[in-house]
C-alpha positions as CSV (number, residue, x, y, z in Angstrom):
1,X,-15.3,8.8,-28.1
2,X,-11.7,9.9,-27.5
3,X,-9.1,7.5,-26.2
4,X,-8.6,7.9,-22.5
5,X,-6.4,6.4,-19.9
6,X,-8.3,4.0,-17.6
7,X,-5.9,4.4,-14.6
8,X,-7.8,5.9,-11.6
9,X,-7.2,9.7,-11.4
10,X,-5.1,9.9,-14.6
11,X,-7.4,11.6,-17.0
12,X,-5.0,11.6,-20.1
13,X,-6.9,12.1,-23.3
14,X,-5.4,11.3,-26.8
15,X,-6.7,14.5,-28.4
16,X,-5.3,16.8,-25.7
17,X,-2.2,15.2,-24.2
18,X,1.0,14.2,-26.0
19,X,1.1,10.6,-24.7
20,X,0.9,7.1,-26.2
21,X,-1.9,4.7,-25.3
22,X,-1.6,0.9,-24.9
23,X,-4.5,-1.6,-24.8
24,X,-4.7,-4.1,-22.0
25,X,-3.1,-7.2,-23.3
26,X,-5.3,-9.9,-24.9
27,X,-5.0,-13.5,-23.8
28,X,-5.1,-14.8,-27.4
29,X,-2.2,-15.2,-29.8
30,X,-2.4,-14.6,-33.6
31,X,-3.9,-18.0,-34.1
32,X,-6.7,-17.2,-31.7
33,X,-5.4,-19.6,-29.1
34,X,-5.1,-18.8,-25.4
35,X,-1.4,-18.2,-24.6
36,X,-0.5,-18.8,-20.9
37,X,2.1,-16.0,-20.9
38,X,-0.5,-13.6,-22.3
39,X,-2.9,-14.7,-19.5
40,X,-0.3,-14.0,-16.9
41,X,0.5,-10.6,-18.3
42,X,-3.1,-9.6,-18.6
43,X,-3.8,-10.6,-14.9
44,X,-0.8,-8.5,-13.8
45,X,-2.0,-5.5,-15.7
46,X,-5.5,-5.8,-14.2
47,X,-4.1,-6.2,-10.7
48,X,-1.9,-3.0,-11.3
49,X,-4.9,-1.0,-12.6
50,X,-7.2,-2.1,-9.7
51,X,-10.5,-1.1,-11.3
52,X,-13.1,-3.3,-9.6
53,X,-15.8,-1.2,-11.3
54,X,-14.7,-2.4,-14.8
55,X,-16.4,-5.3,-16.4
56,X,-14.7,-7.5,-19.1
57,X,-16.5,-5.5,-21.8
58,X,-15.0,-2.3,-20.5
59,X,-11.5,-3.7,-20.3
60,X,-11.8,-4.8,-23.9
61,X,-11.5,-1.2,-25.0
62,X,-9.6,0.2,-22.1
63,X,-6.1,1.8,-22.5
64,X,-3.3,2.8,-20.3
65,X,-1.2,5.9,-21.2
66,X,2.6,6.1,-21.4
67,X,2.7,8.1,-18.2
68,X,2.4,4.8,-16.3
69,X,5.5,3.2,-17.9
70,X,9.2,3.9,-17.5
71,X,9.7,3.9,-21.3
72,X,7.0,2.0,-23.2
73,X,5.4,-1.4,-23.0
74,X,7.9,-4.3,-23.1
75,X,7.8,-7.2,-25.5
76,X,5.7,-10.2,-24.4
77,X,8.7,-12.5,-23.9
78,X,10.6,-9.8,-21.9
79,X,9.1,-10.5,-18.5
80,X,12.1,-9.0,-16.6
81,X,11.6,-5.6,-18.2
82,X,10.0,-3.1,-15.6
83,X,7.6,-2.1,-18.3
84,X,6.1,-5.5,-18.8
85,X,3.3,-4.2,-16.5
86,X,2.4,-0.5,-15.9
87,X,3.8,0.6,-12.5
88,X,4.1,4.4,-12.3
89,X,1.4,6.6,-10.7
90,X,-1.2,3.9,-10.8
91,X,-3.8,6.0,-9.0
92,X,-3.5,4.6,-5.5
93,X,-0.9,4.8,-2.7
94,X,1.6,2.0,-2.6
95,X,0.9,-0.7,-0.1
96,X,3.0,-0.6,3.0
97,X,3.5,-3.9,4.9
98,X,4.7,-4.5,8.4
99,X,3.9,-1.0,9.7
100,X,5.7,-0.2,13.0
101,X,4.2,1.8,15.8
102,X,6.8,4.5,15.4
103,X,5.9,5.2,11.8
104,X,3.2,7.8,10.9
105,X,1.4,8.0,7.6
106,X,-0.2,11.0,5.9
107,X,-2.2,10.7,2.7
108,X,-2.3,13.8,0.6
109,X,-4.8,14.3,-2.2
110,X,-5.6,10.5,-2.1
111,X,-2.6,9.8,-4.4
112,X,0.6,10.8,-2.7
113,X,1.8,8.8,0.3
114,X,4.2,10.5,2.6
115,X,5.7,8.6,5.4
116,X,7.8,9.8,8.3
117,X,9.5,8.1,11.2
118,X,9.4,9.6,14.6
119,X,12.9,10.3,16.0
120,X,14.1,7.9,18.7
121,X,13.9,10.8,21.2
122,X,10.3,11.6,20.2
123,X,9.3,7.9,20.4
124,X,10.9,7.6,23.9
125,X,9.2,10.8,25.0
126,X,5.9,9.4,23.7
127,X,6.4,6.1,25.6
128,X,7.3,8.0,28.8
129,X,4.2,10.1,28.5
130,X,2.0,7.1,28.0
131,X,3.5,5.4,31.0
132,X,3.0,8.5,33.2
133,X,-0.6,8.7,32.1
134,X,-1.2,5.0,32.9
135,X,0.3,5.5,36.4
136,X,-1.7,8.6,37.1
137,X,-4.9,6.9,36.0
138,X,-4.1,4.0,38.3
139,X,-3.6,6.4,41.3
140,X,-6.9,8.2,40.6
141,X,-8.8,4.9,40.5
142,X,-7.2,3.8,43.8
143,X,-8.1,7.1,45.4
144,X,-11.7,6.8,44.3
145,X,-12.0,3.2,45.6
146,X,-10.6,4.2,49.1
């Protein structure tokens, strides 16, 4: 079976694409002992890949292609390198925290996240419209009661 990238939606294949492939880091060092730094790195890789459908057996042979790194994988001891964990085009939109009411989100093709902010004028107009609607609804309800 050809080597394939395990990142959701990537589809890179070793025989077809000119990319490098990197195995998910092992937790064992050369003496077959568990290394805490390797455990940390593996956990971060698995969090970045976000494949809940993968079992430990599948991750044993899974690879990530070079399209998901800035350059190539970093050395184990180089935790500050951006390539210590794959981070580019990981197959899901980036998480957005603290969404405000005045921000709209559009997801295109399940992978590209585009965000836009309403102008202050549009936001003010929207608020005025909502206030007018609330007042007119209140007037209608009062008329029906009388």
